[in-house]
C-alpha positions as CSV (number, residue, x, y, z in Angstrom):
1,X,0.0,0.0,0.0
2,X,1.3,3.5,-0.9
3,X,0.9,5.9,2.1
4,X,0.4,9.6,2.2
5,X,2.9,11.4,4.4
6,X,3.1,14.5,6.5
7,X,5.9,15.4,8.9
8,X,6.0,12.7,11.5
9,X,3.0,10.8,10.1
10,X,2.2,8.2,7.4
11,X,-1.4,7.6,6.7
12,X,-4.0,6.4,4.1
13,X,-7.5,7.7,3.6
14,X,-10.3,6.6,1.4
15,X,-11.8,8.6,-1.5
16,X,-14.1,10.4,1.0
17,X,-11.3,11.4,3.3
18,X,-12.0,8.8,6.0
19,X,-8.8,7.7,7.8
20,X,-8.0,4.0,7.0
21,X,-4.5,3.7,8.4
22,X,-2.0,5.8,10.3
23,X,1.3,5.8,12.2
24,X,2.6,8.8,14.1
25,X,6.2,9.3,15.1
26,X,7.2,12.6,16.8
27,X,10.8,13.6,17.1
28,X,12.6,13.0,20.4
29,X,16.2,13.4,21.6
30,X,16.5,16.8,19.9
31,X,15.5,15.3,16.6
32,X,17.9,12.4,16.8
33,X,15.1,9.8,17.2
34,X,11.5,9.1,16.6
35,X,9.0,7.6,19.0
36,X,6.2,5.6,17.4
37,X,3.4,6.6,19.6
38,X,0.3,5.5,17.6
39,X,-0.7,3.0,15.0
40,X,-4.2,2.6,13.6
41,X,-5.8,0.4,11.0
42,X,-9.5,0.5,10.2
43,X,-11.2,-2.7,11.0
44,X,-12.1,-3.2,7.3
45,X,-8.3,-3.5,6.5
46,X,-7.1,-5.5,9.5
47,X,-5.3,-8.8,9.0
48,X,-3.7,-7.6,5.7
49,X,-0.3,-6.5,7.2
50,X,-1.0,-2.8,6.9
51,X,0.2,-1.9,10.4
52,X,3.4,-3.8,9.7
53,X,3.8,-1.8,6.5
54,X,3.3,1.5,8.5
55,X,6.0,0.5,11.0
56,X,8.4,-0.5,8.2
57,X,7.9,2.8,6.5
58,X,9.0,4.6,9.7
59,X,12.0,2.2,10.0
60,X,13.0,2.9,6.4
61,X,12.8,6.6,7.0
62,X,14.8,6.4,10.2
63,X,17.5,4.5,8.3
64,X,17.6,7.1,5.6
65,X,17.8,9.9,8.1
66,X,20.2,8.0,10.5
67,X,17.8,8.2,13.4
68,X,16.7,5.8,16.1
69,X,13.2,4.7,17.0
70,X,11.6,4.2,20.4
71,X,8.6,1.9,19.8
72,X,6.0,3.2,22.4
73,X,2.6,2.0,21.2
74,X,1.8,-1.7,21.8
75,X,1.8,-2.7,18.1
76,X,5.2,-1.0,17.4
77,X,6.7,-2.6,20.5
78,X,5.5,-6.0,19.3
79,X,6.8,-5.4,15.8
80,X,10.3,-4.6,17.1
81,X,10.3,-7.7,19.3
82,X,9.5,-10.0,16.5
83,X,11.5,-8.3,13.8
84,X,15.2,-8.7,14.6
85,X,16.1,-6.7,11.4
86,X,14.9,-3.6,13.2
87,X,17.6,-3.8,15.9
88,X,19.8,-1.3,14.0
89,X,17.3,1.5,14.6
90,X,16.1,0.5,18.0
91,X,16.8,3.3,20.5
92,X,18.4,2.0,23.7
93,X,16.2,2.5,26.7
94,X,17.7,4.3,29.7
95,X,18.5,1.9,32.5
96,X,17.1,2.5,35.9
């Protein structure tokens, strides 16, 4: 699926403008990293791998921009846990 983009957001809408899928990833660490804080996929599209594509789009962007990612929302956390290829952009969590 081809996503529309805005700063810190990838999304898809239908022809009427209804939001179908979205991931938001604000800057953190003075712009050195993103935090994926929200993923959404409309129930009509679930089970098609759309959320995974959204997270991968952020990972690809982070790689291009030499940034790290802190996966905060539950889906993004799970995606990073089960996708070892994302380890290169995973932001280390502060210990303590």
